[in-house]
Residue frames as a rotation matrix with the C-alpha (Angstrom) as fourth column:
UNK 1
0.927 -0.180 0.329 33.22
0.340 0.771 -0.538 173.31
-0.156 0.611 0.776 46.21
UNK 2
0.603 -0.737 0.305 36.06
-0.166 -0.491 -0.855 175.70
0.780 0.465 -0.418 45.50
UNK 3
0.281 -0.531 0.799 37.31
-0.960 -0.154 0.235 175.44
-0.001 -0.833 -0.553 49.07
UNK 4
0.693 0.029 0.721 37.26
-0.244 0.949 0.197 171.48
-0.679 -0.313 0.665 48.83
UNK 5
0.932 -0.317 0.173 39.08
0.287 0.359 -0.888 171.60
0.219 0.878 0.426 45.54
UNK 6
0.455 -0.758 0.467 41.74
-0.564 -0.651 -0.507 173.81
0.689 -0.033 -0.724 46.84
UNK 7
0.355 -0.203 0.912 42.10
-0.860 0.312 0.404 171.57
-0.367 -0.928 -0.064 49.93
UNK 8
0.877 0.036 0.479 42.33
0.118 0.950 -0.289 168.47
-0.466 0.310 0.829 47.67
UNK 9
0.792 -0.585 0.177 44.87
0.047 -0.231 -0.972 170.04
0.609 0.778 -0.156 45.37
UNK 10
0.266 -0.750 0.605 47.06
-0.872 -0.455 -0.181 171.17
0.411 -0.479 -0.775 48.32
UNK 11
0.470 -0.150 0.870 46.91
-0.485 0.779 0.396 167.66
-0.738 -0.608 0.293 49.75
UNK 12
0.925 -0.069 0.375 47.88
0.318 0.683 -0.658 166.28
-0.210 0.727 0.653 46.35
UNK 13
0.616 -0.751 0.240 50.75
-0.240 -0.468 -0.850 168.65
0.750 0.466 -0.469 45.92
UNK 14
0.240 -0.531 0.813 52.07
-0.967 -0.062 0.245 167.88
-0.080 -0.845 -0.528 49.50
UNK 15
0.667 -0.015 0.745 51.98
-0.143 0.979 0.148 164.09
-0.731 -0.206 0.651 48.83
UNK 16
0.902 -0.394 0.179 53.83
0.240 0.110 -0.965 164.67
0.360 0.913 0.193 45.42
UNK 17
0.442 -0.755 0.485 56.49
-0.721 -0.620 -0.308 166.71
0.533 -0.213 -0.818 47.29
UNK 18
0.384 -0.293 0.876 56.93
-0.805 0.360 0.473 164.06
-0.453 -0.886 -0.097 49.86
UNK 19
0.835 -0.089 0.543 57.33
0.325 0.876 -0.357 161.30
-0.444 0.475 0.760 47.17
UNK 20
0.829 -0.510 0.229 59.83
0.007 -0.401 -0.916 163.45
0.559 0.761 -0.329 45.41
UNK 21
0.320 -0.670 0.670 61.77
-0.933 -0.347 0.098 164.10
0.166 -0.657 -0.736 48.63
UNK 22
0.582 -0.066 0.811 61.85
-0.393 0.849 0.352 160.32
-0.712 -0.523 0.468 49.34
UNK 23
0.903 -0.205 0.377 63.13
0.427 0.516 -0.743 159.52
-0.042 0.832 0.553 45.86
UNK 24
0.570 -0.728 0.382 65.92
-0.419 -0.657 -0.627 162.10
0.707 0.197 -0.679 46.18
UNK 25
0.361 -0.493 0.792 66.93
-0.915 -0.022 0.403 160.86
-0.181 -0.870 -0.459 49.52
UNK 26
0.754 -0.020 0.657 67.01
-0.022 0.998 0.056 157.22
-0.656 -0.057 0.752 48.15
UNK 27
0.868 -0.416 0.271 69.18
0.293 -0.012 -0.956 158.29
0.401 0.909 0.112 45.35
UNK 28
0.348 -0.761 0.547 71.53
-0.746 -0.579 -0.330 160.19
0.568 -0.293 -0.769 47.62
UNK 29
0.444 -0.231 0.866 71.87
-0.682 0.540 0.494 157.14
-0.581 -0.809 0.082 49.91
UNK 30
0.845 -0.162 0.510 72.77
0.374 0.860 -0.348 155.01
-0.382 0.485 0.787 46.93
UNK 31
0.701 -0.627 0.340 75.31
0.037 -0.444 -0.895 157.48
0.712 0.640 -0.288 45.69
UNK 32
0.292 -0.574 0.765 76.82
-0.886 -0.463 -0.008 157.62
0.359 -0.675 -0.644 49.08
UNK 33
-0.400 -0.471 -0.786 77.01
-0.332 0.874 -0.355 153.97
0.854 0.119 -0.506 49.44
UNK 34
-0.520 0.385 0.763 74.65
-0.839 -0.065 -0.540 153.81
-0.158 -0.921 0.357 52.43
UNK 35
-0.869 0.254 -0.424 73.06
0.098 0.930 0.355 150.41
0.484 0.267 -0.833 52.81
UNK 36
0.025 0.948 0.318 69.48
-0.591 -0.243 0.769 150.12
0.806 -0.207 0.554 53.53
UNK 37
-0.158 0.079 0.984 68.35
-0.960 0.220 -0.172 148.77
-0.230 -0.972 0.041 56.99
UNK 38
0.536 0.384 0.752 68.57
-0.479 0.872 -0.103 145.00
-0.695 -0.305 0.651 57.30
UNK 39
0.945 -0.241 -0.220 71.17
-0.085 0.468 -0.880 144.35
0.315 0.851 0.421 54.61
UNK 40
0.408 -0.815 0.411 74.09
-0.874 -0.218 0.435 143.93
-0.265 -0.536 -0.801 56.90
UNK 41
0.087 -0.496 -0.864 76.70
-0.725 0.563 -0.396 141.47
0.683 0.661 -0.311 55.69
UNK 42
0.939 0.228 -0.257 77.13
-0.005 0.755 0.655 138.07
0.343 -0.614 0.711 57.39
UNK 43
0.608 -0.754 0.248 80.06
-0.759 -0.460 0.461 138.22
-0.234 -0.469 -0.852 59.87
UNK 44
0.153 -0.659 -0.736 83.22
-0.630 0.509 -0.586 136.26
0.761 0.554 -0.338 58.91
UNK 45
0.875 0.153 -0.460 83.86
0.180 0.779 0.600 133.06
0.450 -0.608 0.654 60.96
UNK 46
0.805 -0.527 0.275 86.44
-0.517 -0.394 0.760 133.32
-0.292 -0.754 -0.589 63.69
UNK 47
0.268 -0.752 -0.602 90.04
-0.687 0.289 -0.667 132.25
0.676 0.592 -0.439 62.81
UNK 48
0.973 0.021 0.230 91.37
-0.161 0.777 0.609 128.97
-0.166 -0.629 0.759 64.14
UNK 49
0.215 -0.969 -0.122 94.88
-0.958 -0.185 -0.221 127.96
0.191 0.164 -0.968 64.82
UNK 50
0.922 0.066 -0.381 96.48
-0.025 0.994 0.110 124.47
0.386 -0.092 0.918 64.84
UNK 51
0.465 -0.758 0.456 99.10
-0.851 -0.242 0.466 123.79
-0.243 -0.605 -0.758 67.51
UNK 52
0.554 -0.366 -0.748 101.73
-0.319 0.737 -0.596 121.48
0.769 0.569 0.292 65.89
UNK 53
-0.333 -0.762 0.556 103.61
-0.884 0.047 -0.465 121.06
0.328 -0.646 -0.689 69.22
UNK 54
0.092 0.260 -0.961 103.77
-0.080 0.964 0.253 117.38
0.993 0.054 0.109 70.28
UNK 55
-0.073 -0.121 0.990 103.03
-0.947 -0.303 -0.107 117.25
0.313 -0.945 -0.092 74.01
UNK 56
0.661 0.257 -0.705 103.11
-0.062 0.955 0.291 113.33
0.748 -0.149 0.647 74.31
UNK 57
0.591 -0.453 0.667 104.64
-0.790 -0.158 0.593 112.66
-0.163 -0.877 -0.451 77.59
UNK 58
-0.355 -0.745 -0.565 107.75
-0.757 0.583 -0.294 110.47
0.548 0.324 -0.771 77.69
UNK 59
0.708 0.578 -0.407 106.81
-0.171 0.699 0.695 107.01
0.685 -0.422 0.594 78.97
UNK 60
0.423 -0.502 0.754 108.13
-0.889 -0.068 0.453 106.01
-0.176 -0.862 -0.475 82.39
UNK 61
-0.656 -0.703 -0.276 110.58
-0.688 0.707 -0.165 103.11
0.311 0.082 -0.947 82.93
UNK 62
0.100 0.710 -0.697 108.65
-0.118 0.704 0.701 99.79
0.988 0.012 0.154 83.35
UNK 63
0.591 0.192 0.783 107.77
-0.784 -0.091 0.614 98.89
0.189 -0.977 0.096 86.89
UNK 64
-0.489 -0.852 -0.187 110.25
-0.771 0.522 -0.365 96.71
0.409 -0.034 -0.912 88.50
UNK 65
0.566 0.728 -0.387 109.10
-0.484 0.674 0.558 93.18
0.667 -0.128 0.734 89.18
UNK 66
-0.272 -0.695 0.665 110.24
-0.962 0.197 -0.187 90.85
-0.001 -0.691 -0.723 91.82
UNK 67
-0.785 -0.061 -0.616 110.29
-0.192 0.970 0.148 86.93
0.589 0.235 -0.774 92.14
UNK 68
-0.593 0.578 -0.561 107.91
0.805 0.421 -0.417 87.23
-0.005 -0.699 -0.715 95.13
UNK 69
0.219 0.742 0.633 104.75
0.413 -0.659 0.629 89.32
0.884 0.124 -0.451 95.63
UNK 70
-0.620 -0.606 -0.499 105.78
0.730 -0.213 -0.649 92.03
0.287 -0.767 0.574 98.06
UNK 71
0.714 0.696 -0.081 104.02
0.671 -0.645 0.365 94.71
0.202 -0.315 -0.927 100.29
UNK 72
-0.283 -0.906 0.314 106.15
0.682 -0.421 -0.598 97.73
0.674 0.045 0.737 100.12
UNK 73
0.244 0.401 -0.883 105.93
0.945 -0.301 0.125 99.83
-0.216 -0.865 -0.453 103.39
UNK 74
0.793 0.091 0.602 105.75
0.325 -0.900 -0.292 103.52
0.515 0.427 -0.743 103.28
UNK 75
-0.024 -0.920 -0.392 108.95
0.989 0.037 -0.146 105.29
0.149 -0.391 0.908 104.00
UNK 76
0.748 0.216 -0.627 109.53
0.402 -0.899 0.170 108.75
-0.527 -0.380 -0.760 105.55
UNK 77
0.630 -0.421 0.653 111.23
0.631 -0.213 -0.746 111.24
0.453 0.882 0.131 103.34
UNK 78
0.303 -0.578 -0.758 114.36
0.623 -0.481 0.616 113.28
-0.721 -0.659 0.215 104.28
UNK 79
0.818 -0.004 -0.575 115.67
-0.330 -0.822 -0.464 116.38
-0.471 0.570 -0.673 102.55
UNK 80
0.417 -0.655 0.630 117.98
0.815 0.576 0.059 115.61
-0.402 0.489 0.774 99.61
UNK 81
0.272 -0.422 -0.865 120.43
-0.327 -0.886 0.330 117.67
-0.905 0.193 -0.379 97.66
UNK 82
0.982 0.054 -0.181 121.93
-0.188 0.198 -0.962 117.68
-0.016 0.979 0.205 94.28
UNK 83
0.283 -0.914 0.291 125.10
-0.109 0.271 0.956 115.84
-0.953 -0.303 -0.023 93.56
UNK 84
-0.449 -0.553 -0.702 126.99
-0.759 -0.177 0.626 114.91
-0.470 0.814 -0.340 90.51
UNK 85
0.308 0.834 0.458 124.76
-0.443 0.552 -0.707 113.08
-0.842 0.014 0.539 88.30
UNK 86
-0.703 -0.477 0.527 125.67
0.206 0.572 0.794 110.37
-0.680 0.667 -0.304 85.63
UNK 87
-0.810 0.424 -0.405 123.97
-0.560 -0.351 0.751 110.57
0.176 0.835 0.522 82.23
UNK 88
-0.368 0.849 0.380 120.34
-0.185 0.333 -0.925 109.66
-0.911 -0.411 0.034 82.29
UNK 89
-0.977 0.206 -0.048 118.36
-0.006 0.201 0.980 107.99
0.211 0.958 -0.195 79.45
UNK 90
-0.491 0.850 0.193 114.48
-0.815 -0.526 0.244 108.94
0.308 -0.038 0.950 79.30
UNK 91
0.562 0.761 0.323 113.16
-0.770 0.624 -0.132 105.39
-0.302 -0.175 0.937 79.22
UNK 92
0.054 -0.424 0.904 114.08
-0.120 0.896 0.428 101.65
-0.991 -0.132 -0.003 78.83
UNK 93
0.765 0.162 0.623 113.35
0.549 0.341 -0.763 101.71
-0.336 0.926 0.172 75.03
UNK 94
0.809 -0.584 0.062 115.83
-0.437 -0.669 -0.602 104.55
0.393 0.460 -0.796 74.46
UNK 95
0.190 -0.830 0.524 118.33
-0.947 -0.016 0.320 102.61
-0.257 -0.557 -0.790 76.69
UNK 96
0.873 0.313 0.375 117.67
-0.255 0.947 -0.196 99.19
-0.417 0.076 0.906 75.08
UNK 97
0.709 -0.683 -0.174 121.07
0.043 0.288 -0.957 99.32
0.703 0.671 0.234 73.13
UNK 98
0.119 -0.677 0.726 122.88
-0.841 -0.457 -0.289 100.02
0.527 -0.576 -0.624 76.34
UNK 99
-0.211 -0.178 -0.961 124.17
0.183 0.959 -0.218 96.85
0.960 -0.222 -0.170 78.14
UNK 100
0.869 0.478 0.125 123.12
-0.090 -0.096 0.991 96.34
0.486 -0.873 -0.041 81.81
UNK 101
-0.109 -0.870 0.480 125.50
-0.862 -0.158 -0.482 96.73
0.496 -0.466 -0.733 84.58
UNK 102
0.800 0.314 -0.511 126.20
-0.179 0.938 0.296 93.19
0.572 -0.146 0.807 85.71
UNK 103
0.824 -0.492 0.279 128.68
-0.116 0.337 0.934 91.33
-0.554 -0.803 0.221 87.84
UNK 104
0.382 -0.718 0.582 131.00
0.875 0.484 0.024 91.11
-0.299 0.499 0.813 84.90
UNK 105
-0.054 -0.402 0.914 131.36
0.673 -0.691 -0.264 94.86
0.738 0.601 0.308 84.09
UNK 106
0.084 0.088 0.993 130.77
-0.432 -0.894 0.116 96.48
0.898 -0.439 -0.037 87.40
UNK 107
-0.686 -0.505 -0.524 131.21
0.330 0.427 -0.842 96.16
0.649 -0.750 -0.126 91.12
UNK 108
0.394 0.828 0.399 128.85
-0.010 -0.430 0.903 96.59
0.919 -0.360 -0.161 94.06
UNK 109
-0.762 -0.632 -0.140 129.73
0.198 -0.023 -0.980 97.62
0.616 -0.775 0.143 97.62
UNK 110
0.509 0.845 -0.167 127.50
0.507 -0.138 0.851 98.10
0.696 -0.517 -0.498 100.78
UNK 111
-0.729 -0.684 0.038 128.37
0.376 -0.446 -0.812 100.81
0.572 -0.577 0.582 103.46
UNK 112
-0.049 0.664 -0.746 126.91
0.997 -0.006 -0.071 102.21
-0.052 -0.748 -0.662 106.49
UNK 113
-0.298 -0.005 0.955 125.65
0.431 -0.893 0.130 105.77
0.852 0.450 0.268 106.78
UNK 114
-0.949 -0.064 -0.308 125.01
0.314 -0.247 -0.917 108.23
-0.017 -0.967 0.254 109.72
UNK 115
-0.260 0.912 -0.317 121.76
-0.279 -0.385 -0.880 109.63
-0.925 -0.140 0.354 108.36
UNK 116
0.145 0.726 0.672 119.20
-0.834 -0.276 0.478 108.59
0.533 -0.630 0.565 107.98
UNK 117
-0.439 -0.436 0.786 119.46
-0.818 0.556 -0.148 106.00
-0.372 -0.708 -0.601 110.87
UNK 118
-0.089 0.263 0.961 118.98
-0.079 0.960 -0.270 102.32
-0.993 -0.100 -0.064 110.16
UNK 119
0.925 0.250 -0.287 119.92
-0.298 0.005 -0.955 102.68
-0.237 0.968 0.079 106.63
UNK 120
-0.024 -0.946 0.323 122.67
0.313 0.300 0.901 101.40
-0.950 0.123 0.289 104.35
UNK 121
0.428 0.035 -0.903 123.96
-0.680 -0.646 -0.347 102.51
-0.595 0.763 -0.252 101.05
UNK 122
0.421 -0.337 0.842 124.61
0.578 0.815 0.038 100.34
-0.699 0.470 0.538 98.00
UNK 123
0.264 -0.402 -0.877 127.07
-0.645 -0.750 0.150 101.64
-0.717 0.526 -0.457 95.32
UNK 124
0.591 -0.169 0.789 127.48
0.603 0.742 -0.293 100.09
-0.536 0.649 0.541 91.91
UNK 125
0.146 -0.655 -0.741 130.60
-0.459 -0.709 0.536 101.22
-0.877 0.262 -0.404 89.89
UNK 126
0.988 0.129 -0.081 131.04
-0.124 0.376 -0.918 100.66
-0.088 0.918 0.388 86.16
UNK 127
0.273 -0.960 0.061 134.44
-0.357 -0.042 0.933 98.99
-0.893 -0.276 -0.354 85.77
UNK 128
0.430 0.059 0.901 134.04
0.707 0.599 -0.377 98.17
-0.562 0.799 0.215 82.12
UNK 129
-0.720 -0.685 -0.106 135.35
0.468 -0.593 0.655 100.13
-0.512 0.423 0.748 79.08
UNK 130
-0.754 0.483 0.446 131.88
0.225 -0.448 0.865 101.05
0.618 0.753 0.229 77.74
UNK 131
-0.518 0.587 0.622 128.69
-0.798 -0.594 -0.103 102.54
0.309 -0.550 0.776 79.16
UNK 132
-0.783 0.422 -0.457 126.32
0.439 0.895 0.073 100.37
0.440 -0.143 -0.887 81.20
UNK 133
-0.186 0.779 0.599 122.72
-0.609 -0.570 0.552 101.11
0.772 -0.262 0.580 82.58
UNK 134
-0.997 0.072 -0.024 121.74
0.056 0.489 -0.870 100.30
-0.051 -0.869 -0.492 86.12
UNK 135
-0.505 0.847 -0.165 118.31
-0.218 0.060 0.974 99.05
0.835 0.528 0.154 85.41
UNK 136
0.434 0.856 -0.280 115.34
0.070 0.278 0.958 99.00
0.898 -0.435 0.061 87.96
UNK 137
0.520 -0.227 0.823 116.34
-0.837 -0.327 0.439 98.23
0.170 -0.917 -0.360 91.47
UNK 138
-0.592 -0.705 -0.390 118.80
-0.552 0.708 -0.441 95.63
0.587 -0.046 -0.808 92.91
UNK 139
0.592 0.674 -0.442 117.26
-0.249 0.675 0.695 92.46
0.767 -0.301 0.567 94.34
UNK 140
-0.340 -0.729 0.594 118.52
-0.820 -0.080 -0.567 91.79
0.461 -0.680 -0.571 97.86
UNK 141
0.644 0.374 -0.667 118.51
0.035 0.857 0.515 88.50
0.764 -0.355 0.539 99.81
UNK 142
0.031 -0.612 0.790 119.78
-0.920 -0.327 -0.218 88.84
0.391 -0.720 -0.573 103.44
UNK 143
-0.371 -0.459 0.807 121.65
-0.726 0.686 0.057 85.78
-0.580 -0.565 -0.588 104.75
UNK 144
-0.984 -0.035 -0.174 120.51
-0.143 0.731 0.667 83.69
0.104 0.681 -0.725 101.60
UNK 145
-0.339 0.933 0.124 116.80
-0.231 0.045 -0.972 84.23
-0.912 -0.358 0.200 102.27
UNK 146
-0.515 0.264 0.816 114.60
0.748 0.602 0.278 82.82
-0.418 0.754 -0.508 99.53
UNK 147
0.552 0.778 0.301 112.37
0.834 -0.507 -0.218 85.80
-0.017 0.372 -0.928 99.19
UNK 148
-0.358 -0.693 0.626 113.84
0.761 -0.605 -0.234 89.03
0.541 0.392 0.744 97.89
UNK 149
-0.615 0.083 -0.784 113.70
0.598 -0.599 -0.533 92.26
-0.514 -0.796 0.319 99.87
UNK 150
0.394 0.902 0.178 110.83
0.814 -0.253 -0.522 94.68
-0.426 0.351 -0.834 99.13
UNK 151
-0.612 -0.640 0.464 111.42
0.788 -0.542 0.292 97.33
0.064 0.544 0.836 96.55
UNK 152
-0.282 0.553 -0.784 110.07
0.402 -0.674 -0.620 100.88
-0.871 -0.490 -0.032 97.09
UNK 153
0.033 0.365 0.930 107.97
0.995 0.074 -0.065 101.73
-0.093 0.928 -0.361 94.05
UNK 154
0.927 0.321 -0.193 107.89
0.322 -0.946 -0.025 105.50
-0.191 -0.039 -0.981 95.11
UNK 155
0.191 -0.862 -0.469 111.69
-0.128 -0.496 0.859 105.77
-0.973 -0.104 -0.205 94.51
UNK 156
0.268 -0.076 0.961 111.37
0.894 0.391 -0.218 105.00
-0.359 0.917 0.172 90.70
UNK 157
-0.383 -0.463 -0.799 113.34
0.195 -0.886 0.420 107.65
-0.903 0.005 0.429 88.95
UNK 158
0.494 0.680 -0.542 112.39
-0.374 -0.397 -0.838 109.55
-0.785 0.616 0.058 85.85
UNK 159
0.558 -0.439 -0.704 115.18
-0.755 0.085 -0.650 108.05
0.345 0.894 -0.284 83.76
UNK 160
0.904 -0.394 -0.165 117.38
0.417 0.897 0.145 105.00
0.091 -0.200 0.976 83.66
UNK 161
0.662 -0.740 -0.118 120.81
-0.493 -0.549 0.675 105.75
-0.565 -0.389 -0.728 85.18
UNK 162
0.915 -0.401 0.037 123.49
0.262 0.524 -0.811 105.22
0.305 0.752 0.584 82.57
UNK 163
0.732 -0.667 -0.140 127.07
-0.045 -0.253 0.966 104.97
-0.680 -0.701 -0.216 83.84
UNK 164
0.635 -0.669 -0.386 130.23
-0.523 -0.004 -0.853 105.77
0.569 0.743 -0.353 81.83
UNK 165
0.315 -0.598 -0.737 133.35
0.571 0.740 -0.356 103.83
0.758 -0.309 0.574 82.89
UNK 166
-0.705 -0.665 -0.246 134.20
0.508 -0.231 -0.830 104.66
0.495 -0.710 0.501 86.38
UNK 167
-0.481 0.604 0.636 130.86
-0.665 -0.724 0.184 106.32
0.571 -0.334 0.750 87.31
UNK 168
-0.981 0.113 -0.156 128.57
0.191 0.644 -0.741 105.15
0.017 -0.757 -0.654 90.13
UNK 169
-0.075 0.982 0.171 124.82
-0.330 -0.186 0.925 104.68
0.941 0.013 0.339 90.89
UNK 170
-0.918 -0.210 0.336 123.31
-0.350 0.034 -0.936 104.32
0.185 -0.977 -0.104 94.33
UNK 171
-0.029 0.918 -0.395 120.53
0.054 0.396 0.917 102.49
0.998 0.005 -0.061 96.23
UNK 172
-0.375 -0.064 0.925 119.25
-0.853 -0.366 -0.371 103.09
0.362 -0.928 0.083 99.71
UNK 173
-0.360 0.392 -0.847 118.41
0.244 0.915 0.320 100.28
0.901 -0.091 -0.425 101.99
UNK 174
-0.026 0.359 0.933 116.01
-0.873 -0.462 0.153 100.85
0.486 -0.811 0.325 104.85
UNK 175
-0.836 -0.503 -0.219 116.63
-0.345 0.793 -0.503 98.16
0.426 -0.345 -0.836 107.51
UNK 176
-0.819 0.531 -0.219 113.48
0.457 0.371 -0.808 98.39
-0.348 -0.762 -0.547 109.62
UNK 177
-0.264 0.876 0.404 109.80
0.574 -0.194 0.795 99.05
0.775 0.442 -0.452 109.19
UNK 178
0.338 0.495 0.800 107.52
-0.449 -0.663 0.600 100.70
0.827 -0.562 -0.002 111.79
UNK 179
-0.644 -0.674 0.361 108.86
-0.603 0.157 -0.782 100.28
0.470 -0.722 -0.508 115.27
UNK 180
-0.475 0.392 0.788 107.55
-0.709 0.361 -0.606 97.38
-0.522 -0.847 0.106 117.28
UNK 181
0.449 0.750 -0.486 106.07
-0.894 0.364 -0.262 95.39
-0.019 0.552 0.834 114.40
UNK 182
0.834 -0.271 -0.480 108.89
0.141 0.947 -0.290 92.73
0.533 0.174 0.828 114.08
UNK 183
0.743 -0.670 -0.009 111.81
-0.039 -0.057 0.998 91.92
-0.669 -0.740 -0.069 116.11
UNK 184
0.566 -0.671 -0.479 115.11
-0.822 -0.410 -0.396 92.83
0.069 0.618 -0.783 114.36
UNK 185
0.920 -0.318 0.229 117.28
0.251 0.927 0.279 89.90
-0.301 -0.200 0.932 113.38
UNK 186
0.132 -0.906 -0.403 121.09
-0.487 -0.413 0.769 90.30
-0.863 0.095 -0.495 113.02
UNK 187
0.988 0.033 0.150 122.29
0.128 0.356 -0.926 89.72
-0.084 0.934 0.347 109.37
UNK 188
0.241 -0.970 -0.043 125.88
0.215 0.010 0.977 89.03
-0.947 -0.244 0.210 108.21
UNK 189
-0.861 -0.475 0.181 125.71
0.241 -0.070 0.968 89.01
-0.447 0.877 0.174 104.45
UNK 190
0.180 0.849 -0.496 123.54
-0.336 -0.421 -0.843 90.33
-0.924 0.319 0.210 101.69
UNK 191
-0.417 -0.347 0.840 123.17
0.734 0.416 0.536 89.03
-0.536 0.840 0.081 98.20
UNK 192
-0.087 0.349 -0.933 122.81
-0.382 -0.877 -0.293 91.79
-0.920 0.331 0.210 95.55
UNK 193
-0.111 0.194 0.975 121.21
0.702 0.709 -0.061 90.75
-0.703 0.678 -0.215 92.31
UNK 194
-0.610 -0.107 -0.785 121.74
-0.394 -0.819 0.418 93.07
-0.688 0.564 0.457 89.22
UNK 195
0.148 0.719 0.680 119.09
0.507 0.535 -0.676 92.83
-0.849 0.444 -0.285 86.48
UNK 196
-0.804 -0.434 0.407 118.98
0.550 -0.280 0.787 93.61
-0.228 0.856 0.464 82.76
UNK 197
-0.884 0.431 -0.179 116.38
-0.463 -0.858 0.221 95.65
-0.059 0.278 0.959 80.83
UNK 198
-0.225 0.748 -0.625 114.04
-0.283 0.563 0.776 92.87
0.932 0.352 0.085 80.85
UNK 199
0.195 0.140 0.971 114.27
-0.954 -0.203 0.221 92.79
0.228 -0.969 0.094 84.73
UNK 200
0.899 0.052 -0.434 116.00
-0.059 0.998 -0.003 89.45
0.433 0.028 0.901 84.53
UNK 201
0.792 -0.611 0.024 118.85
-0.072 -0.054 0.996 88.49
-0.607 -0.790 -0.087 86.83
UNK 202
0.756 -0.639 -0.143 122.37
-0.223 -0.046 -0.974 89.10
0.615 0.768 -0.177 85.50
UNK 203
-0.064 -0.872 -0.485 124.27
0.319 0.442 -0.838 87.57
0.945 -0.209 0.250 88.37
UNK 204
0.950 0.307 0.063 124.31
0.016 -0.248 0.969 87.90
0.313 -0.919 -0.241 92.26
UNK 205
-0.271 -0.956 0.113 127.23
-0.052 -0.102 -0.993 89.27
0.961 -0.275 -0.022 94.45
UNK 206
0.635 0.434 -0.639 127.37
0.564 0.306 0.767 88.39
0.528 -0.848 -0.050 98.04
UNK 207
-0.029 -0.610 0.792 128.65
-0.083 -0.788 -0.610 91.25
0.996 -0.084 -0.028 100.23
UNK 208
-0.351 -0.085 -0.932 129.68
0.866 0.348 -0.358 91.18
0.355 -0.934 -0.048 103.93
UNK 209
0.485 0.691 0.536 127.40
0.383 -0.719 0.580 93.69
0.786 -0.077 -0.614 105.93
UNK 210
-0.236 -0.545 0.804 128.64
-0.399 -0.700 -0.592 96.27
0.886 -0.460 -0.052 108.31
UNK 211
-0.859 -0.140 -0.492 128.83
0.342 0.556 -0.757 95.14
0.380 -0.819 -0.430 112.03
UNK 212
-0.750 0.608 -0.261 125.67
0.184 -0.187 -0.965 95.03
-0.636 -0.771 0.028 114.07
UNK 213
-0.726 0.570 -0.385 123.35
-0.646 -0.372 0.667 95.17
0.237 0.732 0.638 110.97
UNK 214
-0.770 0.569 0.289 119.88
0.332 0.744 -0.580 93.83
-0.545 -0.350 -0.762 111.71
UNK 215
-0.852 0.508 -0.127 116.78
-0.410 -0.497 0.765 93.82
0.325 0.704 0.632 109.72
UNK 216
-0.576 0.622 0.531 113.11
-0.313 0.432 -0.846 93.04
-0.755 -0.653 -0.055 110.54
UNK 217
-0.724 0.181 0.666 112.06
0.584 0.674 0.453 92.26
-0.367 0.717 -0.593 106.99
UNK 218
0.291 0.951 -0.106 109.87
0.842 -0.308 -0.443 95.26
-0.454 0.039 -0.890 106.81
UNK 219
-0.165 -0.532 -0.831 112.33
-0.019 -0.840 0.542 97.76
-0.986 0.105 0.128 105.26
UNK 220
0.859 0.371 0.352 112.93
0.299 0.195 -0.934 98.24
-0.415 0.908 0.057 101.56
UNK 221
-0.309 -0.951 -0.021 115.56
0.600 -0.212 0.772 98.99
-0.738 0.226 0.636 98.96
UNK 222
0.316 0.527 -0.789 115.21
-0.300 -0.733 -0.610 101.80
-0.900 0.430 -0.074 96.38
UNK 223
0.923 -0.065 0.378 115.57
0.384 0.163 -0.909 101.88
-0.003 0.984 0.175 92.69
UNK 224
-0.095 -0.993 0.067 119.02
0.983 -0.083 0.164 102.80
-0.157 0.081 0.984 91.40
UNK 225
0.846 0.400 -0.352 119.68
0.407 -0.912 -0.058 106.59
-0.344 -0.095 -0.934 91.69
UNK 226
0.591 -0.599 0.541 122.12
0.414 -0.350 -0.840 109.04
0.692 0.720 0.041 90.10
UNK 227
-0.294 -0.669 0.683 123.34
-0.349 -0.590 -0.728 110.51
0.890 -0.452 -0.060 93.38
UNK 228
-0.823 -0.194 -0.533 123.63
0.401 0.467 -0.788 109.58
0.402 -0.863 -0.307 97.03
UNK 229
-0.872 0.481 0.091 121.15
-0.453 -0.724 -0.519 112.27
-0.184 -0.494 0.850 98.18
UNK 230
-0.113 0.896 -0.430 118.27
-0.940 0.044 0.338 110.63
0.322 0.443 0.837 96.29
UNK 231
-0.281 -0.129 -0.951 119.15
-0.004 0.991 -0.133 107.20
0.960 -0.034 -0.279 97.26
UNK 232
-0.732 -0.192 -0.654 118.89
0.600 0.272 -0.752 108.14
0.323 -0.943 -0.084 100.93
UNK 233
-0.891 0.355 0.283 115.97
-0.398 -0.911 -0.110 110.54
0.218 -0.211 0.953 100.92
UNK 234
0.034 0.916 -0.401 113.24
-0.418 0.377 0.826 107.81
0.908 0.140 0.395 101.53
């Protein structure tokens, strides 16, 4: 019995010592600011940023229309360079207050070029005292034809070409389509129709063509460009 009592007492003392040890540790942890397991704070949400930059793209100039439905043939591209460029306006809305280049405030001429072959160059010059805009593409009628010449949509520039007095804009004319499709027909004259911002006719100029000009009806004319290289690169 004595042996059992000693053993029981020893066990009780051991248990009491362990309890006191745990109490002391708990107090020390609290004093040191140690957090009990499982009490981690909820993580703060990630910060977000608002980008105030307006990336809305500038609208393109409206697509040129023609009195007749046309099929525009694909054109081979030639290397172009950078020339002196007149002022440009990003779109027709921004250029709405600028009058169109017409037969009353500008002149148009046609000339032959050495490269690319089977091409002509149209040049419009602002002869007025204020700025004018060369909208869309010129409408062409070879020898008084009823249907206008096809316009190459791929040549549409990024901006409307605006001309100060004395400045020029350019359009390239491809006379022939793919070889062997149509027989070229000699032409003596070409009618050049200028249009306004609504793509409506503002008068027609009839020009004498260079000697030996012939077209098979499958070529195209480009939109007005700010330099010669761009007009003749198609």
